[in-house]
VEXGU-66220 format. One record per atom (N, C-alpha, C): residue in one letter; x, y, z. Coordinates in steps of 0.1 Angstrom, whole numbers, padded with zeros to 4 digits, always signed. Layout:
# residues N
AXYZ;...
***
This chain:
# residues 322
X-3147-0131+0650;X-3135-0139+0649;X-3129-0138+0635;X-3116-0137+0635;X-3109-0135+0623;X-3103-0149+0619;X-3103-0152+0606;X-3097-0164+0600;X-3085-0160+0591;X-3074-0166+0593;X-3062-0163+0585;X-3059-0176+0577;X-3055-0173+0565;X-3051-0184+0556;X-3036-0182+0553;X-3028-0192+0556;X-3014-0191+0553;X-3010-0199+0541;X-3003-0192+0532;X-2999-0199+0520;X-2984-0200+0520;X-2979-0212+0520;X-2964-0214+0520;X-2960-0216+0506;X-2951-0207+0502;X-2945-0207+0488;X-2931-0212+0489;X-2929-0223+0482;X-2916-0229+0481;X-2910-0228+0467;X-2898-0222+0467;X-2892-0220+0454;X-2887-0233+0449;X-2891-0237+0437;X-2888-0250+0431;X-2873-0250+0427;X-2866-0261+0430;X-2852-0262+0426;X-2852-0270+0413;X-2846-0265+0403;X-2846-0272+0390;X-2841-0287+0392;X-2847-0296+0386;X-2843-0310+0387;X-2828-0312+0385;X-2822-0305+0375;X-2808-0307+0372;X-2799-0303+0384;X-2803-0293+0391;X-2795-0289+0403;X-2796-0299+0414;X-2809-0305+0416;X-2810-0316+0425;X-2801-0328+0422;X-2801-0331+0410;X-2793-0343+0406;X-2778-0340+0407;X-2774-0328+0403;X-2760-0325+0403;X-2755-0324+0417;X-2763-0320+0427;X-2759-0319+0440;X-2756-0332+0447;X-2761-0343+0441;X-2759-0356+0447;X-2745-0362+0443;X-2739-0357+0432;X-2726-0362+0428;X-2715-0359+0439;X-2713-0347+0443;X-2704-0345+0454;X-2707-0352+0467;X-2720-0354+0469;X-2725-0362+0481;X-2720-0376+0480;X-2722-0382+0467;X-2717-0396+0465;X-2702-0397+0467;X-2695-0387+0462;X-2680-0387+0464;X-2676-0387+0479;X-2683-0378+0486;X-2680-0377+0501;X-2683-0390+0508;X-2694-0396+0505;X-2698-0408+0512;X-2689-0420+0508;X-2685-0420+0496;X-2676-0431+0491;X-2662-0430+0498;X-2657-0417+0500;X-2645-0415+0507;X-2646-0418+0522;X-2658-0415+0527;X-2660-0417+0542;X-2661-0432+0544;X-2668-0439+0536;X-2671-0454+0538;X-2658-0462+0536;X-2650-0458+0527;X-2638-0466+0524;X-2626-0457+0520;X-2620-0451+0530;X-2610-0441+0527;X-2598-0448+0520;X-2593-0444+0509;X-2582-0450+0502;X-2569-0448+0510;X-2561-0459+0510;X-2548-0458+0516;X-2539-0449+0508;X-2531-0441+0514;X-2523-0430+0506;X-2514-0436+0496;X-2506-0446+0500;X-2496-0452+0490;X-2503-0459+0479;X-2513-0466+0482;X-2521-0473+0471;X-2527-0463+0462;X-2532-0452+0467;X-2539-0442+0458;X-2528-0435+0450;X-2516-0433+0455;X-2505-0427+0447;X-2502-0436+0435;X-2501-0449+0438;X-2499-0459+0427;X-2509-0458+0416;X-2522-0458+0421;X-2533-0456+0411;X-2532-0444+0403;X-2529-0433+0410;X-2528-0420+0403;X-2516-0419+0393;X-2505-0425+0397;X-2494-0425+0387;X-2497-0434+0375;X-2503-0446+0378;X-2505-0455+0367;X-2516-0450+0357;X-2526-0444+0363;X-2538-0440+0355;X-2536-0426+0349;X-2532-0417+0357;X-2533-0403+0352;X-2519-0396+0349;X-2509-0401+0355;X-2496-0394+0353;X-2487-0401+0342;X-2488-0414+0342;X-2480-0422+0332;X-2483-0418+0318;X-2496-0416+0314;X-2498-0412+0300;X-2492-0399+0296;X-2489-0390+0306;X-2483-0377+0304;X-2468-0377+0306;X-2462-0388+0305;X-2447-0388+0306;X-2442-0394+0319;X-2451-0397+0329;X-2447-0404+0341;X-2440-0395+0352;X-2441-0382+0350;X-2434-0373+0359;X-2443-0362+0364;X-2443-0358+0377;X-2451-0348+0382;X-2444-0341+0393;X-2446-0328+0394;X-2441-0320+0405;X-2448-0324+0418;X-2440-0324+0429;X-2446-0328+0442;X-2458-0319+0446;X-2457-0306+0443;X-2468-0297+0447;X-2480-0301+0439;X-2479-0305+0426;X-2490-0309+0418;X-2496-0322+0424;X-2488-0331+0428;X-2493-0343+0434;X-2501-0341+0447;X-2496-0332+0455;X-2503-0328+0467;X-2516-0322+0464;X-2517-0314+0454;X-2530-0307+0450;X-2539-0318+0445;X-2535-0327+0437;X-2543-0337+0432;X-2549-0346+0443;X-2541-0349+0453;X-2545-0359+0463;X-2553-0353+0475;X-2552-0340+0476;X-2559-0333+0487;X-2574-0336+0488;X-2581-0335+0477;X-2596-0338+0478;X-2599-0352+0482;X-2590-0361+0481;X-2592-0375+0486;X-2589-0377+0500;X-2586-0367+0508;X-2583-0368+0522;X-2569-0372+0525;X-2560-0370+0515;X-2546-0374+0516;X-2538-0360+0518;X-2533-0358+0530;X-2526-0345+0533;X-2512-0346+0528;X-2505-0334+0529;X-2491-0333+0524;X-2482-0343+0531;X-2483-0345+0544;X-2474-0354+0551;X-2476-0368+0545;X-2488-0373+0543;X-2490-0386+0538;X-2485-0388+0524;X-2487-0377+0516;X-2481-0377+0502;X-2466-0379+0502;X-2459-0371+0511;X-2445-0372+0511;X-2440-0386+0516;X-2447-0391+0526;X-2444-0404+0531;X-2446-0415+0521;X-2457-0414+0513;X-2460-0424+0503;X-2450-0424+0492;X-2446-0412+0487;X-2436-0412+0476;X-2422-0416+0481;X-2419-0413+0493;X-2406-0418+0499;X-2406-0433+0499;X-2417-0439+0503;X-2417-0454+0503;X-2417-0460+0489;X-2423-0453+0480;X-2423-0458+0466;X-2410-0456+0459;X-2402-0446+0463;X-2388-0445+0459;X-2380-0457+0464;X-2381-0460+0477;X-2374-0471+0482;X-2377-0484+0476;X-2390-0486+0471;X-2394-0498+0465;X-2391-0499+0450;X-2385-0488+0445;X-2381-0488+0431;X-2392-0484+0421;X-2403-0479+0426;X-2414-0474+0417;X-2411-0461+0411;X-2406-0452+0420;X-2403-0438+0416;X-2389-0434+0419;X-2385-0423+0412;X-2372-0417+0415;X-2374-0402+0417;X-2367-0395+0426;X-2369-0381+0429;X-2360-0373+0419;X-2365-0361+0415;X-2357-0352+0407;X-2359-0338+0413;X-2349-0330+0412;X-2350-0316+0417;X-2346-0306+0406;X-2353-0296+0405;X-2351-0285+0396;X-2352-0272+0404;X-2340-0267+0409;X-2340-0256+0418;X-2347-0260+0431;X-2357-0253+0435;X-2365-0256+0447;X-2376-0265+0445;X-2379-0268+0432;X-2390-0277+0429;X-2386-0292+0429;X-2394-0300+0436;X-2392-0314+0436;X-2402-0321+0427;X-2397-0331+0420;X-2406-0339+0411;X-2403-0354+0414;X-2413-0362+0410;X-2412-0376+0411;X-2415-0382+0398;X-2407-0392+0393;X-2409-0398+0380;X-2408-0413+0382;X-2416-0420+0373;X-2415-0434+0373;X-2402-0439+0369;X-2397-0449+0375;X-2384-0455+0371;X-2387-0465+0360;X-2376-0470+0354;X-2377-0479+0343;X-2385-0492+0348;X-2381-0496+0360;X-2389-0508+0365;X-2403-0505+0368;X-2406-0492+0373;X-2420-0489+0375;X-2428-0488+0362;X-2422-0483+0352;X-2429-0482+0339;X-2432-0496+0334;X-2422-0506+0335;X-2425-0519+0331;X-2436-0526+0339;X-2436-0524+0352;X-2446-0530+0360;X-2460-0524+0356;X-2461-0511+0354;X-2473-0505+0350;X-2478-0510+0336;X-2469-0512+0327;X-2472-0516+0314;X-2479-0530+0314;X-2474-0539+0323;X-2480-0552+0324;X-2493-0551+0332;X-2494-0542+0341;X-2507-0540+0349;X-2518-0535+0340;X-2514-0527+0330;X-2524-0521+0321;X-2532-0532+0314;X-2526-0543+0310;X-2533-0554+0304;X-2543-0560+0313;X-2541-0560+0326;X-2550-0566+0335;X-2562-0557+0338;X-2559-0544+0339;X-2569-0534+0343;X-2578-0529+0331;X-2571-0525+0320;X-2577-0518+0309;X-2581-0527+0297;X-2577-0540+0297;X-2579-0548+0286;X-2584-0562+0290;X-2591-0569+0281;X-2595-0582+0283;X-2591-0591+0271;X-2585-0602+0274;X-2580-0611+0263;X-2593-0616+0255;X-2592-0616+0242;X-2604-0620+0234;X-2601-0633+0227;X-2589-0637+0226;X-2586-0649+0218;X-2591-0661+0225;X-2596-0671+0217;X-2601-0683+0223;X-2589-0691+0230;X-2592-0697+0241;X-2582-0704+0249;X-2580-0718+0242;X-2567-0721+0240;X-2564-0734+0233;X-2561-0746+0243;X-2564-0743+0256;X-2562-0754+0265;X-2548-0756+0271;X-2539-0746+0268;X-2526-0748+0273;X-2524-0740+0286;X-2514-0745+0294;X-2512-0740+0307;X-2497-0736+0308;X-2494-0727+0317;X-2480-0724+0321;X-2478-0729+0335;X-2468-0738+0336;X-2464-0743+0349;X-2451-0737+0354;X-2451-0734+0367;X-2440-0727+0373;X-2435-0736+0385;X-2423-0741+0384;X-2417-0750+0394;X-2406-0742+0402;X-2408-0741+0415;X-2399-0735+0424;X-2389-0746+0429;X-2377-0745+0426;X-2367-0756+0429;X-2358-0753+0440;X-2353-0763+0446;X-2342-0761+0456;X-2347-0754+0469;X-2338-0753+0478;X-2341-0746+0491;X-2332-0733+0493;X-2328-0727+0482;X-2319-0716+0483;X-2327-0703+0487;X-2340-0703+0485;X-2348-0691+0489;X-2351-0692+0504;X-2349-0680+0510;X-2353-0680+0524;X-2368-0680+0526;X-2373-0684+0538;X-2387-0684+0539;X-2394-0671+0536;X-2387-0660+0539;X-2393-0646+0536;X-2394-0644+0521;X-2383-0648+0513;X-2383-0646+0499;X-2393-0656+0492;X-2394-0668+0498;X-2403-0678+0492;X-2418-0673+0494;X-2421-0666+0505;X-2434-0661+0508;X-2436-0649+0498;X-2426-0641+0496;X-2428-0630+0486;X-2430-0635+0472;X-2423-0646+0468;X-2425-0652+0455;X-2439-0657+0454;X-2444-0664+0464;X-2457-0669+0463;X-2468-0658+0462;X-2466-0647+0469;X-2475-0636+0468;X-2475-0630+0455;X-2463-0628+0449;X-2462-0622+0436;X-2468-0631+0425;X-2466-0644+0426;X-2472-0653+0416;X-2487-0653+0417;X-2492-0652+0429;X-2507-0652+0431;X-2513-0639+0426;X-2505-0628+0428;X-2510-0615+0422;X-2511-0616+0407;X-2503-0624+0401;X-2504-0626+0386;X-2514-0637+0382;X-2521-0642+0392;X-2532-0652+0389;X-2528-0666+0390;X-2515-0669+0392;X-2511-0683+0394;X-2516-0689+0407;X-2518-0702+0408;X-2522-0708+0420;X-2513-0720+0423;X-2511-0724+0435;X-2503-0735+0439;X-2511-0748+0438;X-2506-0757+0429;X-2512-0770+0428;X-2505-0781+0436;X-2493-0779+0439;X-2485-0788+0447;X-2475-0780+0455;X-2468-0785+0465;X-2459-0777+0473;X-2450-0768+0466;X-2445-0771+0454;X-2436-0762+0447;X-2440-0760+0433;X-2452-0763+0430;X-2457-0761+0416;X-2469-0752+0415;X-2468-0742+0406;X-2478-0732+0404;X-2483-0733+0389;X-2495-0728+0387;X-2501-0729+0373;X-2510-0718+0370;X-2511-0715+0357;X-2521-0705+0352;X-2523-0708+0337;X-2535-0707+0332;X-2538-0710+0318;X-2535-0699+0308;X-2532-0687+0313;X-2530-0676+0303;X-2520-0666+0307;X-2511-0668+0316;X-2501-0658+0320;X-2491-0656+0308;X-2488-0643+0306;X-2478-0640+0296;X-2464-0641+0301;X-2454-0644+0293;X-2440-0645+0298;X-2434-0632+0303;X-2438-0621+0297;X-2432-0608+0302;X-2434-0605+0316;X-2447-0605+0321;X-2449-0602+0336;X-2442-0613+0345;X-2442-0625+0340;X-2436-0636+0348;X-2421-0633+0349;X-2414-0630+0338;X-2400-0627+0338;X-2397-0615+0346;X-2405-0605+0346;X-2403-0592+0353;X-2403-0594+0368;X-2413-0602+0373;X-2414-0604+0387;X-2402-0613+0392;X-2398-0623+0385;X-2387-0631+0389;X-2374-0624+0390;X-2372-0615+0380;X-2360-0607+0380;X-2360-0597+0391;X-2372-0591+0394;X-2373-0580+0404;X-2370-0586+0418;X-2375-0598+0421;X-2373-0603+0435;X-2361-0613+0435;X-2353-0613+0424;X-2341-0621+0424;X-2343-0636+0425;X-2353-0641+0418;X-2356-0656+0420;X-2356-0663+0406;X-2350-0657+0396;X-2350-0663+0383;X-2343-0676+0383;X-2332-0678+0390;X-2324-0690+0390;X-2331-0701+0398;X-2341-0697+0406;X-2347-0707+0415;X-2361-0712+0409;X-2364-0707+0397;X-2377-0710+0391;X-2375-0715+0377;X-2382-0726+0374;X-2383-0731+0360;X-2398-0730+0356;X-2400-0725+0344;X-2413-0724+0339;X-2415-0732+0326;X-2427-0738+0325;X-2430-0747+0313;X-2442-0741+0307;X-2441-0738+0294;X-2453-0733+0286;X-2460-0744+0278;X-2472-0741+0274;X-2480-0750+0265;X-2482-0764+0271;X-2483-0765+0284;X-2487-0778+0290;X-2502-0780+0288;X-2507-0792+0285;X-2521-0794+0283;X-2526-0805+0292;X-2539-0805+0293;X-2546-0816+0301;X-2557-0822+0293;X-2559-0835+0295;X-2570-0842+0288;X-2583-0843+0297;X-2583-0835+0308;X-2594-0836+0317;X-2601-0823+0319;X-2599-0814+0309;X-2605-0800+0311;X-2620-0801+0311;X-2627-0809+0304;X-2641-0810+0305;X-2647-0818+0316;X-2639-0824+0325;X-2644-0832+0335;X-2648-0824+0347;X-2657-0831+0355;X-2661-0824+0368;X-2650-0822+0378;X-2641-0832+0378;X-2629-0830+0387;X-2621-0818+0384;X-2619-0816+0371;X-2611-0804+0367;X-2618-0791+0371;X-2631-0790+0369;X-2638-0778+0373;X-2638-0776+0388;X-2638-0787+0395;X-2637-0786+0410;X-2624-0781+0414;X-2613-0785+0407;X-2600-0779+0409;X-2600-0764+0407;X-2606-0760+0396;X-2606-0745+0393;X-2613-0738+0405;X-2625-0743+0409;X-2632-0736+0419;X-2625-0736+0433;X-2618-0747+0435;X-2611-0748+0448;X-2598-0739+0448;X-2590-0740+0438;X-2577-0733+0438;X-2579-0718+0435;X-2588-0714+0426;X-2589-0700+0422;X-2600-0693+0429;X-2609-0700+0436;X-2619-0694+0445;X-2626-0682+0438;X-2633-0685+0428;X-2640-0675+0420;X-2651-0668+0427;X-2656-0675+0438;X-2667-0669+0446;X-2663-0656+0453;X-2650-0657+0458;X-2645-0645+0465;X-2642-0634+0454;X-2637-0638+0442;X-2635-0628+0432;X-2648-0621+0428;X-2659-0629+0427;X-2672-0624+0423;X-2677-0614+0433;X-2674-0616+0446;X-2679-0607+0456;X-2672-0593+0455;X-2659-0593+0452;X-2652-0581+0450;X-2658-0573+0438;X-2661-0580+0427;X-2667-0573+0415;X-2682-0569+0419;X-2689-0577+0427;X-2702-0573+0431;X-2702-0560+0439;X-2693-0558+0448;X-2692-0546+0456;X-2689-0534+0447;X-2680-0536+0437;X-2677-0525+0427;X-2690-0521+0420;X-2697-0531+0415;X-2709-0528+0407;X-2719-0521+0415;X-2722-0525+0427;X-2732-0519+0435;X-2729-0504+0437;X-2717-0501+0440;X-2713-0487+0443;X-2713-0478+0430;X-2707-0483+0420;X-2705-0475+0408;X-2717-0475+0398;X-2726-0485+0400;X-2739-0484+0392;X-2747-0472+0397;X-2746-0469+0410;X-2753-0457+0415;X-2747-0445+0409;X-2734-0444+0408;X-2727-0433+0402;X-2731-0432+0387;X-2732-0443+0380;X-2736-0442+0366;X-2750-0436+0365;X-2759-0440+0373;X-2773-0434+0373;X-2773-0420+0376;X-2764-0415+0385;X-2763-0401+0388;X-2758-0393+0376;X-2748-0399+0369;X-2742-0391+0358;X-2751-0390+0346;X-2760-0399+0345;X-2769-0398+0333;X-2778-0386+0334;X-2780-0380+0345;X-2788-0368+0346;X-2781-0357+0355;X-2768-0356+0353;X-2760-0346+0361;X-2751-0338+0352;X-2757-0329+0345;X-2748-0320+0336;X-2740-0310+0344;X-2730-0305+0338;X-2723-0294+0343;X-2714-0297+0355;X-2709-0309+0356;X-2699-0313+0367;X-2686-0305+0365;X-2680-0302+0376;X-2667-0296+0376;X-2656-0305+0373;X-2644-0301+0367;X-2633-0310+0364;X-2628-0317+0376;X-2629-0311+0388;X-2624-0318+0400;X-2634-0330+0403;X-2647-0328+0401;X-2656-0339+0403;X-2654-0350+0393;X-2652-0347+0381;X-2649-0357+0371;X-2636-0365+0374;X-2626-0357+0379;X-2613-0364+0383;X-2615-0373+0395;X-2623-0369+0405;X-2626-0377+0416;X-2633-0390+0412;X-2643-0389+0403;X-2650-0400+0399;X-2641-0410+0392;X-2632-0405+0383;X-2623-0413+0375;X-2614-0421+0384;X-2607-0413+0393;X-2597-0420+0402;X-2603-0429+0412;X-2615-0426+0418;X-2621-0435+0427;X-2626-0447+0420;X-2631-0446+0408;X-2636-0457+0400;X-2624-0467+0397;X-2613-0461+0391;X-2603-0470+0386;X-2595-0476+0398;X-2595-0469+0410;X-2589-0474+0422;X-2597-0486+0427;X-2610-0485+0427;X-2618-0496+0432;X-2618-0507+0422;X-2618-0504+0409;X-2617-0515+0399;X-2604-0522+0399;X-2593-0515+0401;X-2580-0521+0402;X-2579-0530+0414;X-2585-0526+0425;X-2585-0535+0437;X-2593-0548+0434;X-2604-0547+0427;X-2611-0559+0424;X-2603-0568+0414;X-2597-0562+0404;X-2589-0570+0395;X-2577-0577+0401;X-2571-0571+0412;X-2560-0577+0419;X-2564-0591+0424;X-2577-0593+0427;X-2582-0606+0432;X-2585-0615+0421;X-2586-0610+0409;X-2590-0618+0397;X-2579-0625+0390;X-2579-0638+0390;X-2568-0645+0382;X-2569-0644+0367;X-2580-0638+0362;X-2582-0635+0348;X-2581-0648+0340;X-2589-0658+0344;X-2589-0671+0337;X-2596-0669+0324;X-2593-0678+0314;X-2600-0677+0301;X-2615-0679+0303;X-2623-0673+0294;X-2637-0674+0294;X-2642-0688+0295;X-2635-0697+0289;X-2639-0712+0289;X-2639-0718+0302;X-2632-0712+0312;X-2631-0718+0325;X-2639-0710+0336;X-2647-0700+0331;X-2654-0691+0340;X-2669-0695+0341;X-2676-0692+0352;X-2691-0693+0352;X-2697-0685+0342;X-2709-0689+0337;X-2717-0681+0328;X-2730-0677+0334;X-2733-0664+0333;X-2725-0653+0329;X-2715-0649+0340;X-2704-0643+0336;X-2693-0640+0345;X-2694-0625+0349;X-2695-0622+0362;X-2697-0609+0367;X-2686-0600+0364;X-2674-0605+0363;X-2662-0597+0359;X-2664-0590+0346;X-2671-0596+0337;X-2673-0589+0324;X-2682-0577+0325;X-2692-0579+0334;X-2702-0568+0336;X-2694-0556+0343;X-2686-0559+0353;X-2678-0549+0360;X-2669-0542+0350;X-2662-0549+0341;X-2654-0543+0331;X-2661-0534+0322;X-2673-0537+0318;X-2681-0528+0309;X-2685-0516+0316;X-2688-0517+0329;X-2692-0505+0337;X-2680-0496+0339;X-2668-0502+0342;X-2656-0494+0343;X-2653-0487+0330;X-2655-0494+0319;X-2652-0488+0306;X-2661-0476+0303;X-2674-0477+0307;X-2683-0466+0304;X-2680-0454+0313;X-2678-0456+0326;X-2675-0445+0335;X-2661-0439+0331;X-2652-0446+0327;X-2639-0441+0323;X-2641-0431+0311;X-2648-0436+0301;X-2650-0427+0289;X-2658-0415+0293;X-2668-0416+0302;X-2675-0404+0306;X-2667-0394+0314;X-2658-0398+0322;X-2650-0389+0331;X-2637-0385+0325;X-2633-0390+0313;X-2620-0388+0308;X-2617-0373+0305;X-2627-0367+0297;X-2625-0353+0292;X-2624-0343+0304;X-2633-0344+0313;X-2633-0335+0325;X-2621-0336+0333;X-2617-0349+0336;X-2606-0352+0345;X-2593-0347+0338;X-2592-0348+0325;X-2580-0343+0318;X-2579-0328+0319;X-2590-0322+0319;X-2590-0307+0321;X-2584-0303+0335;X-2587-0311+0345;X-2581-0308+0358;X-2566-0311+0358;X-2562-0321+0352;X-2547-0324+0351;X-2540-0313+0343;X-2547-0307+0333;X-2540-0296+0326;X-2539-0284+0335;X-2549-0281+0343;X-2548-0269+0351;X-2539-0271+0363;X-2539-0283+0370;X-2532-0285+0382;X-2517-0288+0379;X-2515-0295+0368;X-2501-0300+0366;X-2495-0295+0353;X-2503-0288+0345;X-2497-0284+0332;X-2497-0294+0322;X-2503-0305+0324;X-2504-0316+0313;X-2512-0311+0302;X-2509-0316+0290;X-2518-0314+0278;X-2531-0321+0280;X-2542-0316+0275;X-2555-0322+0277;X-2557-0334+0268;X-2548-0344+0269;X-2549-0356+0261;X-2546-0353+0246;X-2540-0341+0243;X-2538-0338+0229;X-2525-0342+0224;X-2515-0344+0233;X-2502-0348+0229;X-2503-0362+0222;X-2495-0365+0212;X-2497-0377+0205;X-2495-0389+0214;X-2486-0389+0223;X-2483-0400+0232;X-2495-0402+0242;X-2499-0392+0249;X-2509-0394+0259;X-2523-0397+0252;X-2525-0391+0241;X-2538-0393+0234;X-2539-0408+0230;X-2528-0413+0224;X-2529-0427+0220;X-2530-0437+0231;X-2523-0434+0242;X-2524-0443+0254;X-2538-0443+0260;X-2544-0431+0261;X-2557-0430+0267;X-2568-0437+0258;X-2566-0435+0245;X-2576-0441+0235;X-2575-0457+0235;X-2564-0462+0239;X-2562-0477+0239;X-2568-0483+0251;X-2572-0475+0261;X-2577-0481+0273;X-2592-0484+0272;X-2596-0496+0277;X-2610-0500+0276;X-2616-0500+0262;X-2608-0505+0253;X-2613-0506+0239;X-2625-0515+0238;
***
């Protein structure tokens, strides 16, 4: 009787290759689990990646940038067409080449959005409030609903049928939205209103009821769960491609922007301790810094943008997530 001994030899894969291979897998799974809507992703892309480089990009470059996110050419064209109608973008032609550029209104709206996404107010709150009173019946139900939605996006909440409030809204964003929807004459705002009940239980109950911080915390929690995994992968994933860095940057800022849209950005003095939004901001800051260089290399190759070396783009990018 013969006895045979079989020896199975398995070639070892370097740990770095195993780790690196999980990054594109995370990107694919993230896109499959929550596919970004085309128009919303175009807004994210313009605000985060194109605005620092002048706010203008050729259509073919935009199509190339959005392709890896599952956004095909038809969806790109439809999205930019709608954004032109909404006043975010304007079309330009140079021979056969089509480009899209941020309008003056679009640049203003992005500049106010930057403070919400990339910055956090550090000054102590002095206890003052901004009150917004919607007067008269001149606004149609549709315009009134639009006004309410725009005010709530800025963090204001309705305290009475025609009265909205926020403890830290800046006058610039408020004036811009009232002008944009044509409601400046129907709204009166009062700054520096104060309350002598800030430390009372009734006041804190009002904050919890009107601003619903539990829902806000859930959005931040979802962001943290997904992108903490990405952070762990990046710590041992050398040699990523520029396209992968760009995908990480855009997916991260898109998800973080969506979470911030639900956040009224109340002063620290009115928030639970510890506040999960601060943890999410620090994670976004770290991932943004890690992905910035590689993602800028992709923008340089696909769109001809400078690699963050132009004085304008370099200063804008450095001011983000300070």
